[in-house]
CHARMM-style PDB file with segment names, atoms N, HN, CA, C and O in Angstrom:
ATOM      1  N   MET     1       0.835  -1.170   0.000  1.00  0.00      PROA
ATOM      2  CA  MET     1       0.000   0.000   0.000  1.00  0.00      PROA
ATOM      3  C   MET     1       0.886   1.242   0.000  1.00  0.00      PROA
ATOM      4  O   MET     1       1.732   1.405   0.879  1.00  0.00      PROA
ATOM      5  N   LYS     2       0.697   2.093  -0.961  1.00  0.00      PROA
ATOM      6  HN  LYS     2       0.010   1.960  -1.676  1.00  0.00      PROA
ATOM      7  CA  LYS     2       1.479   3.307  -1.094  1.00  0.00      PROA
ATOM      8  C   LYS     2       0.853   4.412  -0.261  1.00  0.00      PROA
ATOM      9  O   LYS     2      -0.360   4.618  -0.298  1.00  0.00      PROA
ATOM     10  N   GLN     3       1.688   5.124   0.495  1.00  0.00      PROA
ATOM     11  HN  GLN     3       2.674   4.956   0.525  1.00  0.00      PROA
ATOM     12  CA  GLN     3       1.224   6.221   1.317  1.00  0.00      PROA
ATOM     13  C   GLN     3       1.796   7.520   0.778  1.00  0.00      PROA
ATOM     14  O   GLN     3       2.922   7.545   0.280  1.00  0.00      PROA
ATOM     15  N   PHE     4       1.028   8.602   0.875  1.00  0.00      PROA
ATOM     16  HN  PHE     4       0.114   8.582   1.280  1.00  0.00      PROA
ATOM     17  CA  PHE     4       1.435   9.893   0.345  1.00  0.00      PROA
ATOM     18  C   PHE     4       1.347  10.955   1.424  1.00  0.00      PROA
ATOM     19  O   PHE     4       0.505  10.882   2.319  1.00  0.00      PROA
ATOM     20  N   TYR     5       2.236  11.957   1.327  1.00  0.00      PROA
ATOM     21  HN  TYR     5       2.920  12.016   0.600  1.00  0.00      PROA
ATOM     22  CA  TYR     5       2.187  13.111   2.218  1.00  0.00      PROA
ATOM     23  C   TYR     5       2.609  14.336   1.429  1.00  0.00      PROA
ATOM     24  O   TYR     5       3.672  14.338   0.809  1.00  0.00      PROA
ATOM     25  N   THR     6       1.790  15.375   1.444  1.00  0.00      PROA
ATOM     26  HN  THR     6       0.927  15.374   1.948  1.00  0.00      PROA
ATOM     27  CA  THR     6       2.122  16.634   0.785  1.00  0.00      PROA
ATOM     28  C   THR     6       2.823  17.527   1.793  1.00  0.00      PROA
ATOM     29  O   THR     6       2.299  17.770   2.880  1.00  0.00      PROA
ATOM     30  N   VAL     7       4.003  18.017   1.441  1.00  0.00      PROA
ATOM     31  HN  VAL     7       4.429  17.820   0.559  1.00  0.00      PROA
ATOM     32  CA  VAL     7       4.814  18.833   2.339  1.00  0.00      PROA
ATOM     33  C   VAL     7       4.141  20.190   2.531  1.00  0.00      PROA
ATOM     34  O   VAL     7       3.797  20.867   1.562  1.00  0.00      PROA
ATOM     35  N   THR     8       3.958  20.579   3.788  1.00  0.00      PROA
ATOM     36  HN  THR     8       4.237  20.029   4.576  1.00  0.00      PROA
ATOM     37  CA  THR     8       3.388  21.872   4.145  1.00  0.00      PROA
ATOM     38  C   THR     8       4.401  22.664   4.956  1.00  0.00      PROA
ATOM     39  O   THR     8       5.497  22.176   5.231  1.00  0.00      PROA
ATOM     40  N   GLU     9       4.043  23.876   5.338  1.00  0.00      PROA
ATOM     41  HN  GLU     9       3.152  24.272   5.115  1.00  0.00      PROA
ATOM     42  CA  GLU     9       4.925  24.716   6.148  1.00  0.00      PROA
ATOM     43  C   GLU     9       5.190  24.103   7.519  1.00  0.00      PROA
ATOM     44  O   GLU     9       6.199  24.411   8.155  1.00  0.00      PROA
ATOM     45  N   TYR    10       4.291  23.240   7.972  1.00  0.00      PROA
ATOM     46  HN  TYR    10       3.473  22.990   7.456  1.00  0.00      PROA
ATOM     47  CA  TYR    10       4.387  22.665   9.308  1.00  0.00      PROA
ATOM     48  C   TYR    10       4.763  21.186   9.273  1.00  0.00      PROA
ATOM     49  O   TYR    10       4.418  20.443  10.192  1.00  0.00      PROA
ATOM     50  N   ALA    11       5.455  20.755   8.242  1.00  0.00      PROA
ATOM     51  HN  ALA    11       5.735  21.359   7.496  1.00  0.00      PROA
ATOM     52  CA  ALA    11       5.806  19.340   8.091  1.00  0.00      PROA
ATOM     53  C   ALA    11       6.709  18.854   9.212  1.00  0.00      PROA
ATOM     54  O   ALA    11       6.661  17.677   9.570  1.00  0.00      PROA
ATOM     55  N   ASP    12       7.530  19.731   9.773  1.00  0.00      PROA
ATOM     56  HN  ASP    12       7.570  20.687   9.482  1.00  0.00      PROA
ATOM     57  CA  ASP    12       8.411  19.307  10.857  1.00  0.00      PROA
ATOM     58  C   ASP    12       7.632  18.986  12.124  1.00  0.00      PROA
ATOM     59  O   ASP    12       8.104  18.200  12.947  1.00  0.00      PROA
ATOM     60  N   MET    13       6.456  19.569  12.304  1.00  0.00      PROA
ATOM     61  HN  MET    13       6.072  20.207  11.636  1.00  0.00      PROA
ATOM     62  CA  MET    13       5.642  19.302  13.488  1.00  0.00      PROA
ATOM     63  C   MET    13       4.546  18.276  13.222  1.00  0.00      PROA
ATOM     64  O   MET    13       4.130  17.569  14.140  1.00  0.00      PROA
ATOM     65  N   LEU    14       4.070  18.183  11.975  1.00  0.00      PROA
ATOM     66  HN  LEU    14       4.407  18.757  11.230  1.00  0.00      PROA
ATOM     67  CA  LEU    14       2.923  17.333  11.658  1.00  0.00      PROA
ATOM     68  C   LEU    14       3.261  16.183  10.718  1.00  0.00      PROA
ATOM     69  O   LEU    14       2.381  15.669  10.028  1.00  0.00      PROA
ATOM     70  N   ALA    15       4.512  15.779  10.686  1.00  0.00      PROA
ATOM     71  HN  ALA    15       5.227  16.196  11.248  1.00  0.00      PROA
ATOM     72  CA  ALA    15       4.918  14.687   9.794  1.00  0.00      PROA
ATOM     73  C   ALA    15       4.240  13.388  10.212  1.00  0.00      PROA
ATOM     74  O   ALA    15       4.106  13.118  11.406  1.00  0.00      PROA
ATOM     75  N   PRO    16       3.809  12.578   9.242  1.00  0.00      PROA
ATOM     76  CA  PRO    16       3.207  11.289   9.592  1.00  0.00      PROA
ATOM     77  C   PRO    16       4.246  10.357  10.213  1.00  0.00      PROA
ATOM     78  O   PRO    16       5.449  10.579  10.075  1.00  0.00      PROA
ATOM     79  N   GLU    17       3.783   9.333  10.886  1.00  0.00      PROA
ATOM     80  HN  GLU    17       2.806   9.153  10.998  1.00  0.00      PROA
ATOM     81  CA  GLU    17       4.664   8.418  11.618  1.00  0.00      PROA
ATOM     82  C   GLU    17       5.696   7.747  10.708  1.00  0.00      PROA
ATOM     83  O   GLU    17       6.850   7.595  11.109  1.00  0.00      PROA
ATOM     84  N   TRP    18       5.312   7.345   9.499  1.00  0.00      PROA
ATOM     85  HN  TRP    18       4.374   7.468   9.173  1.00  0.00      PROA
ATOM     86  CA  TRP    18       6.232   6.645   8.606  1.00  0.00      PROA
ATOM     87  C   TRP    18       7.357   7.555   8.119  1.00  0.00      PROA
ATOM     88  O   TRP    18       8.426   7.063   7.756  1.00  0.00      PROA
ATOM     89  N   LEU    19       7.140   8.874   8.102  1.00  0.00      PROA
ATOM     90  HN  LEU    19       6.272   9.273   8.396  1.00  0.00      PROA
ATOM     91  CA  LEU    19       8.198   9.810   7.719  1.00  0.00      PROA
ATOM     92  C   LEU    19       9.037  10.193   8.937  1.00  0.00      PROA
ATOM     93  O   LEU    19      10.264  10.248   8.849  1.00  0.00      PROA
ATOM     94  N   ALA    20       8.402  10.454  10.049  1.00  0.00      PROA
ATOM     95  HN  ALA    20       7.405  10.409  10.121  1.00  0.00      PROA
ATOM     96  CA  ALA    20       9.116  10.863  11.254  1.00  0.00      PROA
ATOM     97  C   ALA    20      10.042   9.763  11.770  1.00  0.00      PROA
ATOM     98  O   ALA    20      11.100  10.055  12.326  1.00  0.00      PROA
ATOM     99  N   ALA    21       9.655   8.516  11.592  1.00  0.00      PROA
ATOM    100  HN  ALA    21       8.795   8.278  11.140  1.00  0.00      PROA
ATOM    101  CA  ALA    21      10.474   7.405  12.064  1.00  0.00      PROA
ATOM    102  C   ALA    21      11.755   7.239  11.243  1.00  0.00      PROA
ATOM    103  O   ALA    21      12.700   6.610  11.720  1.00  0.00      PROA
ATOM    104  N   ARG    22      11.813   7.773  10.048  1.00  0.00      PROA
ATOM    105  HN  ARG    22      11.045   8.283   9.660  1.00  0.00      PROA
ATOM    106  CA  ARG    22      12.965   7.600   9.170  1.00  0.00      PROA
ATOM    107  C   ARG    22      13.905   8.793   9.149  1.00  0.00      PROA
ATOM    108  O   ARG    22      14.910   8.766   8.439  1.00  0.00      PROA
ATOM    109  N   ILE    23      13.606   9.839   9.909  1.00  0.00      PROA
ATOM    110  HN  ILE    23      12.790   9.861  10.486  1.00  0.00      PROA
ATOM    111  CA  ILE    23      14.481  11.012   9.938  1.00  0.00      PROA
ATOM    112  C   ILE    23      15.721  10.666  10.746  1.00  0.00      PROA
ATOM    113  O   ILE    23      15.636  10.409  11.947  1.00  0.00      PROA
ATOM    114  N   ASN    24      16.867  10.659  10.088  1.00  0.00      PROA
ATOM    115  HN  ASN    24      16.936  10.868   9.113  1.00  0.00      PROA
ATOM    116  CA  ASN    24      18.115  10.338  10.768  1.00  0.00      PROA
ATOM    117  C   ASN    24      19.154  11.449  10.599  1.00  0.00      PROA
ATOM    118  O   ASN    24      20.315  11.273  10.967  1.00  0.00      PROA
ATOM    119  N   TYR    25      18.746  12.578  10.050  1.00  0.00      PROA
ATOM    120  HN  TYR    25      17.802  12.721   9.751  1.00  0.00      PROA
ATOM    121  CA  TYR    25      19.585  13.761   9.875  1.00  0.00      PROA
ATOM    122  C   TYR    25      20.791  13.505   8.985  1.00  0.00      PROA
ATOM    123  O   TYR    25      21.744  14.284   9.007  1.00  0.00      PROA
ATOM    124  N   CYS    26      20.771  12.447   8.215  1.00  0.00      PROA
ATOM    125  HN  CYS    26      19.997  11.815   8.197  1.00  0.00      PROA
ATOM    126  CA  CYS    26      21.821  12.173   7.238  1.00  0.00      PROA
ATOM    127  C   CYS    26      21.202  12.027   5.857  1.00  0.00      PROA
ATOM    128  O   CYS    26      21.545  12.781   4.946  1.00  0.00      PROA
ATOM    129  N   SER    27      20.304  11.080   5.688  1.00  0.00      PROA
ATOM    130  HN  SER    27      20.026  10.467   6.428  1.00  0.00      PROA
ATOM    131  CA  SER    27      19.672  10.899   4.383  1.00  0.00      PROA
ATOM    132  C   SER    27      18.316  11.592   4.298  1.00  0.00      PROA
ATOM    133  O   SER    27      17.903  12.004   3.214  1.00  0.00      PROA
ATOM    134  N   ILE    28      17.617  11.725   5.428  1.00  0.00      PROA
ATOM    135  HN  ILE    28      17.953  11.390   6.309  1.00  0.00      PROA
ATOM    136  CA  ILE    28      16.348  12.458   5.459  1.00  0.00      PROA
ATOM    137  C   ILE    28      16.488  13.586   6.464  1.00  0.00      PROA
ATOM    138  O   ILE    28      16.812  13.358   7.630  1.00  0.00      PROA
ATOM    139  N   LYS    29      16.238  14.816   6.000  1.00  0.00      PROA
ATOM    140  HN  LYS    29      15.974  15.001   5.053  1.00  0.00      PROA
ATOM    141  CA  LYS    29      16.515  15.973   6.833  1.00  0.00      PROA
ATOM    142  C   LYS    29      15.563  17.105   6.472  1.00  0.00      PROA
ATOM    143  O   LYS    29      15.211  17.270   5.304  1.00  0.00      PROA
ATOM    144  N   PHE    30      15.146  17.883   7.460  1.00  0.00      PROA
ATOM    145  HN  PHE    30      15.433  17.749   8.408  1.00  0.00      PROA
ATOM    146  CA  PHE    30      14.356  19.083   7.208  1.00  0.00      PROA
ATOM    147  C   PHE    30      15.309  20.230   6.904  1.00  0.00      PROA
ATOM    148  O   PHE    30      16.307  20.410   7.601  1.00  0.00      PROA
ATOM    149  N   VAL    31      15.005  21.012   5.859  1.00  0.00      PROA
ATOM    150  HN  VAL    31      14.194  20.866   5.293  1.00  0.00      PROA
ATOM    151  CA  VAL    31      15.852  22.121   5.433  1.00  0.00      PROA
ATOM    152  C   VAL    31      15.136  23.427   5.770  1.00  0.00      PROA
ATOM    153  O   VAL    31      13.989  23.642   5.379  1.00  0.00      PROA
ATOM    154  N   TYR    32      15.832  24.292   6.501  1.00  0.00      PROA
ATOM    155  HN  TYR    32      16.764  24.117   6.819  1.00  0.00      PROA
ATOM    156  CA  TYR    32      15.255  25.557   6.935  1.00  0.00      PROA
ATOM    157  C   TYR    32      15.968  26.723   6.274  1.00  0.00      PROA
ATOM    158  O   TYR    32      17.104  26.588   5.820  1.00  0.00      PROA
ATOM    159  N   CYS    33      15.293  27.875   6.220  1.00  0.00      PROA
ATOM    160  HN  CYS    33      14.370  27.983   6.589  1.00  0.00      PROA
ATOM    161  CA  CYS    33      15.906  29.107   5.775  1.00  0.00      PROA
ATOM    162  C   CYS    33      15.486  30.208   6.747  1.00  0.00      PROA
ATOM    163  O   CYS    33      14.449  30.105   7.403  1.00  0.00      PROA
ATOM    164  N   ILE    34      16.287  31.247   6.831  1.00  0.00      PROA
ATOM    165  HN  ILE    34      17.129  31.331   6.298  1.00  0.00      PROA
ATOM    166  CA  ILE    34      15.989  32.346   7.737  1.00  0.00      PROA
ATOM    167  C   ILE    34      15.485  33.527   6.917  1.00  0.00      PROA
ATOM    168  O   ILE    34      16.202  34.058   6.068  1.00  0.00      PROA
ATOM    169  N   ILE    35      14.244  33.932   7.178  1.00  0.00      PROA
ATOM    170  HN  ILE    35      13.661  33.501   7.867  1.00  0.00      PROA
ATOM    171  CA  ILE    35      13.618  35.048   6.479  1.00  0.00      PROA
ATOM    172  C   ILE    35      13.202  36.071   7.522  1.00  0.00      PROA
ATOM    173  O   ILE    35      12.364  35.788   8.378  1.00  0.00      PROA
ATOM    174  N   ASP    36      13.788  37.259   7.449  1.00  0.00      PROA
ATOM    175  HN  ASP    36      14.468  37.488   6.753  1.00  0.00      PROA
ATOM    176  CA  ASP    36      13.489  38.342   8.387  1.00  0.00      PROA
ATOM    177  C   ASP    36      13.669  37.921   9.840  1.00  0.00      PROA
ATOM    178  O   ASP    36      12.890  38.325  10.704  1.00  0.00      PROA
ATOM    179  N   GLY    37      14.669  37.130  10.109  1.00  0.00      PROA
ATOM    180  HN  GLY    37      15.302  36.803   9.408  1.00  0.00      PROA
ATOM    181  CA  GLY    37      14.971  36.711  11.464  1.00  0.00      PROA
ATOM    182  C   GLY    37      14.171  35.519  11.949  1.00  0.00      PROA
ATOM    183  O   GLY    37      14.416  35.027  13.051  1.00  0.00      PROA
ATOM    184  N   ALA    38      13.227  35.043  11.164  1.00  0.00      PROA
ATOM    185  HN  ALA    38      13.028  35.443  10.270  1.00  0.00      PROA
ATOM    186  CA  ALA    38      12.428  33.885  11.549  1.00  0.00      PROA
ATOM    187  C   ALA    38      12.870  32.672  10.750  1.00  0.00      PROA
ATOM    188  O   ALA    38      13.132  32.771   9.552  1.00  0.00      PROA
ATOM    189  N   GLU    39      12.951  31.542  11.409  1.00  0.00      PROA
ATOM    190  HN  GLU    39      12.738  31.462  12.383  1.00  0.00      PROA
ATOM    191  CA  GLU    39      13.341  30.309  10.745  1.00  0.00      PROA
ATOM    192  C   GLU    39      12.106  29.644  10.161  1.00  0.00      PROA
ATOM    193  O   GLU    39      11.153  29.354  10.884  1.00  0.00      PROA
ATOM    194  N   LYS    40      12.117  29.399   8.851  1.00  0.00      PROA
ATOM    195  HN  LYS    40      12.891  29.634   8.264  1.00  0.00      PROA
ATOM    196  CA  LYS    40      10.966  28.785   8.179  1.00  0.00      PROA
ATOM    197  C   LYS    40      11.412  27.539   7.436  1.00  0.00      PROA
ATOM    198  O   LYS    40      12.551  27.445   6.979  1.00  0.00      PROA
ATOM    199  N   LEU    41      10.510  26.594   7.322  1.00  0.00      PROA
ATOM    200  HN  LEU    41       9.584  26.670   7.693  1.00  0.00      PROA
ATOM    201  CA  LEU    41      10.807  25.348   6.628  1.00  0.00      PROA
ATOM    202  C   LEU    41      10.851  25.584   5.124  1.00  0.00      PROA
ATOM    203  O   LEU    41       9.930  26.161   4.546  1.00  0.00      PROA
ATOM    204  N   LYS    42      11.922  25.134   4.508  1.00  0.00      PROA
ATOM    205  HN  LYS    42      12.670  24.665   4.978  1.00  0.00      PROA
ATOM    206  CA  LYS    42      12.081  25.271   3.063  1.00  0.00      PROA
ATOM    207  C   LYS    42      11.669  23.988   2.344  1.00  0.00      PROA
ATOM    208  O   LYS    42      11.131  24.037   1.239  1.00  0.00      PROA
ATOM    209  N   GLY    43      11.923  22.845   2.972  1.00  0.00      PROA
ATOM    210  HN  GLY    43      12.361  22.806   3.871  1.00  0.00      PROA
ATOM    211  CA  GLY    43      11.579  21.567   2.364  1.00  0.00      PROA
ATOM    212  C   GLY    43      12.156  20.406   3.144  1.00  0.00      PROA
ATOM    213  O   GLY    43      12.682  20.572   4.244  1.00  0.00      PROA
ATOM    214  N   VAL    44      12.048  19.220   2.549  1.00  0.00      PROA
ATOM    215  HN  VAL    44      11.620  19.086   1.655  1.00  0.00      PROA
ATOM    216  CA  VAL    44      12.569  18.000   3.151  1.00  0.00      PROA
ATOM    217  C   VAL    44      13.552  17.390   2.159  1.00  0.00      PROA
ATOM    218  O   VAL    44      13.216  17.171   0.996  1.00  0.00      PROA
ATOM    219  N   ARG    45      14.772  17.116   2.627  1.00  0.00      PROA
ATOM    220  HN  ARG    45      15.046  17.294   3.572  1.00  0.00      PROA
ATOM    221  CA  ARG    45      15.776  16.506   1.758  1.00  0.00      PROA
ATOM    222  C   ARG    45      15.749  14.998   1.960  1.00  0.00      PROA
ATOM    223  O   ARG    45      15.869  14.504   3.081  1.00  0.00      PROA
ATOM    224  N   ILE    46      15.589  14.273   0.850  1.00  0.00      PROA
ATOM    225  HN  ILE    46      15.492  14.674  -0.061  1.00  0.00      PROA
ATOM    226  CA  ILE    46      15.566  12.811   0.874  1.00  0.00      PROA
ATOM    227  C   ILE    46      16.596  12.312  -0.128  1.00  0.00      PROA
ATOM    228  O   ILE    46      16.395  12.403  -1.339  1.00  0.00      PROA
ATOM    229  N   ASP    47      17.693  11.788   0.386  1.00  0.00      PROA
ATOM    230  HN  ASP    47      17.856  11.714   1.370  1.00  0.00      PROA
ATOM    231  CA  ASP    47      18.772  11.239  -0.460  1.00  0.00      PROA
ATOM    232  C   ASP    47      19.185  12.175  -1.584  1.00  0.00      PROA
ATOM    233  O   ASP    47      19.313  11.743  -2.730  1.00  0.00      PROA
ATOM    234  N   GLY    48      19.394  13.431  -1.280  1.00  0.00      PROA
ATOM    235  HN  GLY    48      19.290  13.782  -0.349  1.00  0.00      PROA
ATOM    236  CA  GLY    48      19.868  14.379  -2.274  1.00  0.00      PROA
ATOM    237  C   GLY    48      18.783  15.116  -3.037  1.00  0.00      PROA
ATOM    238  O   GLY    48      19.075  16.121  -3.684  1.00  0.00      PROA
ATOM    239  N   GLN    49      17.555  14.658  -2.986  1.00  0.00      PROA
ATOM    240  HN  GLN    49      17.317  13.841  -2.460  1.00  0.00      PROA
ATOM    241  CA  GLN    49      16.435  15.358  -3.621  1.00  0.00      PROA
ATOM    242  C   GLN    49      15.732  16.203  -2.569  1.00  0.00      PROA
ATOM    243  O   GLN    49      15.580  15.775  -1.425  1.00  0.00      PROA
ATOM    244  N   ILE    50      15.306  17.397  -2.949  1.00  0.00      PROA
ATOM    245  HN  ILE    50      15.429  17.745  -3.878  1.00  0.00      PROA
ATOM    246  CA  ILE    50      14.588  18.246  -2.004  1.00  0.00      PROA
ATOM    247  C   ILE    50      13.129  18.321  -2.408  1.00  0.00      PROA
ATOM    248  O   ILE    50      12.797  18.702  -3.530  1.00  0.00      PROA
ATOM    249  N   ALA    51      12.257  17.948  -1.469  1.00  0.00      PROA
ATOM    250  HN  ALA    51      12.527  17.639  -0.557  1.00  0.00      PROA
ATOM    251  CA  ALA    51      10.812  18.082  -1.659  1.00  0.00      PROA
ATOM    252  C   ALA    51      10.420  19.432  -1.077  1.00  0.00      PROA
ATOM    253  O   ALA    51      10.407  19.608   0.141  1.00  0.00      PROA
ATOM    254  N   LYS    52      10.104  20.374  -1.937  1.00  0.00      PROA
ATOM    255  HN  LYS    52      10.115  20.231  -2.927  1.00  0.00      PROA
ATOM    256  CA  LYS    52       9.727  21.714  -1.487  1.00  0.00      PROA
ATOM    257  C   LYS    52       8.278  21.698  -1.010  1.00  0.00      PROA
ATOM    258  O   LYS    52       7.572  20.702  -1.169  1.00  0.00      PROA
ATOM    259  N   ILE    53       7.850  22.801  -0.432  1.00  0.00      PROA
ATOM    260  HN  ILE    53       8.424  23.609  -0.303  1.00  0.00      PROA
ATOM    261  CA  ILE    53       6.475  22.913   0.046  1.00  0.00      PROA
ATOM    262  C   ILE    53       5.536  22.773  -1.144  1.00  0.00      PROA
ATOM    263  O   ILE    53       5.689  23.471  -2.147  1.00  0.00      PROA
ATOM    264  N   GLY    54       4.582  21.886  -1.036  1.00  0.00      PROA
ATOM    265  HN  GLY    54       4.458  21.319  -0.222  1.00  0.00      PROA
ATOM    266  CA  GLY    54       3.641  21.596  -2.111  1.00  0.00      PROA
ATOM    267  C   GLY    54       3.955  20.317  -2.858  1.00  0.00      PROA
ATOM    268  O   GLY    54       3.081  19.777  -3.537  1.00  0.00      PROA
ATOM    269  N   ASP    55       5.181  19.813  -2.752  1.00  0.00      PROA
ATOM    270  HN  ASP    55       5.890  20.252  -2.201  1.00  0.00      PROA
ATOM    271  CA  ASP    55       5.539  18.545  -3.383  1.00  0.00      PROA
ATOM    272  C   ASP    55       5.008  17.386  -2.535  1.00  0.00      PROA
ATOM    273  O   ASP    55       4.669  17.560  -1.365  1.00  0.00      PROA
ATOM    274  N   THR    56       4.944  16.208  -3.145  1.00  0.00      PROA
ATOM    275  HN  THR    56       5.220  16.066  -4.095  1.00  0.00      PROA
ATOM    276  CA  THR    56       4.412  15.038  -2.459  1.00  0.00      PROA
ATOM    277  C   THR    56       5.518  14.023  -2.218  1.00  0.00      PROA
ATOM    278  O   THR    56       6.333  13.749  -3.100  1.00  0.00      PROA
ATOM    279  N   ILE    57       5.535  13.471  -1.011  1.00  0.00      PROA
ATOM    280  HN  ILE    57       4.873  13.693  -0.294  1.00  0.00      PROA
ATOM    281  CA  ILE    57       6.462  12.392  -0.661  1.00  0.00      PROA
ATOM    282  C   ILE    57       5.649  11.111  -0.618  1.00  0.00      PROA
ATOM    283  O   ILE    57       4.602  11.056   0.027  1.00  0.00      PROA
ATOM    284  N   SER    58       6.129  10.078  -1.303  1.00  0.00      PROA
ATOM    285  HN  SER    58       6.980  10.122  -1.827  1.00  0.00      PROA
ATOM    286  CA  SER    58       5.413   8.802  -1.288  1.00  0.00      PROA
ATOM    287  C   SER    58       6.303   7.727  -0.668  1.00  0.00      PROA
ATOM    288  O   SER    58       7.528   7.767  -0.786  1.00  0.00      PROA
ATOM    289  N   PHE    59       5.663   6.773  -0.011  1.00  0.00      PROA
ATOM    290  HN  PHE    59       4.668   6.740   0.084  1.00  0.00      PROA
ATOM    291  CA  PHE    59       6.347   5.675   0.655  1.00  0.00      PROA
ATOM    292  C   PHE    59       5.656   4.382   0.263  1.00  0.00      PROA
ATOM    293  O   PHE    59       4.460   4.213   0.500  1.00  0.00      PROA
ATOM    294  N   ASP    60       6.413   3.464  -0.340  1.00  0.00      PROA
ATOM    295  HN  ASP    60       7.384   3.601  -0.532  1.00  0.00      PROA
ATOM    296  CA  ASP    60       5.811   2.221  -0.824  1.00  0.00      PROA
ATOM    297  C   ASP    60       6.101   1.011   0.058  1.00  0.00      PROA
ATOM    298  O   ASP    60       5.864  -0.124  -0.354  1.00  0.00      PROA
ATOM    299  N   GLY    61       6.606   1.239   1.256  1.00  0.00      PROA
ATOM    300  HN  GLY    61       6.799   2.162   1.591  1.00  0.00      PROA
ATOM    301  CA  GLY    61       6.924   0.151   2.161  1.00  0.00      PROA
ATOM    302  C   GLY    61       8.416  -0.098   2.278  1.00  0.00      PROA
ATOM    303  O   GLY    61       8.884  -0.634   3.282  1.00  0.00      PROA
ATOM    304  N   LYS    62       9.165   0.290   1.253  1.00  0.00      PROA
ATOM    305  HN  LYS    62       8.785   0.725   0.437  1.00  0.00      PROA
ATOM    306  CA  LYS    62      10.620   0.121   1.273  1.00  0.00      PROA
ATOM    307  C   LYS    62      11.347   1.444   1.146  1.00  0.00      PROA
ATOM    308  O   LYS    62      12.291   1.706   1.891  1.00  0.00      PROA
ATOM    309  N   ARG    63      10.921   2.281   0.214  1.00  0.00      PROA
ATOM    310  HN  ARG    63      10.154   2.068  -0.391  1.00  0.00      PROA
ATOM    311  CA  ARG    63      11.678   3.509  -0.022  1.00  0.00      PROA
ATOM    312  C   ARG    63      10.763   4.709  -0.185  1.00  0.00      PROA
ATOM    313  O   ARG    63       9.574   4.594  -0.482  1.00  0.00      PROA
ATOM    314  N   LEU    64      11.377   5.866   0.024  1.00  0.00      PROA
ATOM    315  HN  LEU    64      12.343   5.959   0.265  1.00  0.00      PROA
ATOM    316  CA  LEU    64      10.693   7.139  -0.122  1.00  0.00      PROA
ATOM    317  C   LEU    64      11.046   7.747  -1.468  1.00  0.00      PROA
ATOM    318  O   LEU    64      12.166   7.581  -1.951  1.00  0.00      PROA
ATOM    319  N   SER    65      10.108   8.442  -2.069  1.00  0.00      PROA
ATOM    320  HN  SER    65       9.198   8.576  -1.677  1.00  0.00      PROA
ATOM    321  CA  SER    65      10.382   9.142  -3.321  1.00  0.00      PROA
ATOM    322  C   SER    65       9.653  10.467  -3.317  1.00  0.00      PROA
ATOM    323  O   SER    65       8.671  10.656  -2.599  1.00  0.00      PROA
ATOM    324  N   VAL    66      10.157  11.394  -4.144  1.00  0.00      PROA
ATOM    325  HN  VAL    66      10.955  11.241  -4.727  1.00  0.00      PROA
ATOM    326  CA  VAL    66       9.610  12.744  -4.219  1.00  0.00      PROA
ATOM    327  C   VAL    66       8.888  12.907  -5.551  1.00  0.00      PROA
ATOM    328  O   VAL    66       9.425  12.578  -6.608  1.00  0.00      PROA
ATOM    329  N   GLU    67       7.679  13.413  -5.482  1.00  0.00      PROA
ATOM    330  HN  GLU    67       7.243  13.681  -4.622  1.00  0.00      PROA
ATOM    331  CA  GLU    67       6.907  13.711  -6.686  1.00  0.00      PROA
ATOM    332  C   GLU    67       6.670  15.213  -6.733  1.00  0.00      PROA
ATOM    333  O   GLU    67       6.132  15.803  -5.796  1.00  0.00      PROA
ATOM    334  N   ARG    68       7.075  15.809  -7.820  1.00  0.00      PROA
ATOM    335  HN  ARG    68       7.512  15.330  -8.581  1.00  0.00      PROA
ATOM    336  CA  ARG    68       6.954  17.271  -7.962  1.00  0.00      PROA
ATOM    337  C   ARG    68       5.515  17.660  -8.203  1.00  0.00      PROA
ATOM    338  O   ARG    68       4.686  16.836  -8.588  1.00  0.00      PROA
ATOM    339  N   ARG    69       5.224  18.952  -7.968  1.00  0.00      PROA
ATOM    340  HN  ARG    69       5.897  19.622  -7.655  1.00  0.00      PROA
ATOM    341  CA  ARG    69       3.875  19.467  -8.172  1.00  0.00      PROA
ATOM    342  C   ARG    69       3.430  19.324  -9.584  1.00  0.00      PROA
ATOM    343  OT1 ARG    69       2.311  19.712  -9.921  1.00  0.00      PROA
TER     344      ARG     69
END
């Protein structure tokens, strides 16, 4: 069963369990940027690919992949 998650501004706080369990800060990492002194989420990096806000992350039971808008 394939699961999908669309990246939002609050993905670091509201990530589904299957994504949060795989964050190891090496291959899966949240990318932030500083805008006007505030830290905002820019996207999620998965094995060198960046899923920006609005992109979809899919999980098929073995691996994660990024689908662009």
